[in-house]
C-alpha positions in Angstrom: 64.4 100.5 18.9 65.5 103.4 21.1 65.4 101.3 24.3 67.6 98.7 22.6 70.2 101.2 21.5 70.2 102.8 24.9 70.6 99.4 26.6 73.5 98.5 24.2 75.2 101.8 24.9 74.9 101.5 28.6 76.2 97.9 28.5 79.2 99.0 26.5 79.9 101.9 28.9 79.6 99.5 31.9 81.9 97.0 30.3 84.4 99.7 29.6 84.4 100.9 33.2 84.8 97.3 34.4 87.6 96.7 31.9 89.4 99.9 33.0 89.1 99.3 36.8 89.2 95.5 36.6 93.0 95.6 36.0 93.4 96.5 39.7 91.5 93.4 40.6 93.7 91.2 38.5 91.1 90.6 35.8 92.9 89.8 32.6 96.0 88.5 34.4 94.7 85.4 36.1 96.5 82.1 36.0 95.2 80.2 32.9 94.9 83.3 30.7 96.7 82.7 27.4 99.3 85.2 26.2 101.6 84.4 23.4 104.2 86.9 22.2 106.3 86.3 19.0 108.1 89.2 17.4 105.8 92.1 16.8 102.6 90.0 17.3 100.8 89.3 20.5 97.9 86.9 20.9 95.9 87.2 24.2 92.9 85.2 25.2 91.7 85.6 28.8 90.2 82.1 29.3 89.9 82.1 33.1 88.9 85.8 33.2 86.0 85.0 30.9 84.9 82.1 33.1 85.0 84.2 36.2 83.0 87.0 34.6 80.5 84.5 33.3 80.0 83.0 36.7 79.6 86.4 38.4 77.2 87.6 35.7 75.2 84.4 35.9 74.9 84.7 39.6 73.8 88.4 39.4 71.1 87.6 36.8 69.9 84.6 38.8 69.5 86.7 41.9 67.6 89.4 39.9 65.4 86.7 38.4 64.5 85.4 41.9 63.5 88.9 43.0 61.6 89.6 39.8 59.2 86.6 40.0 
């Protein structure tokens, strides 16, 4: 249980760092990301950013998997 909690904590910290410094790379502001503003309400869904991050993470895990076996 301790390893799981540590892994979750480190993952959240890593995601926070990527989120913070990712703005400089244009993450969250790519063409295709949905942003709707009406009055005091804003709806934001980063579709393309999610796809890019998914592809990058899939590639990283695939490479680690190749070295592990």
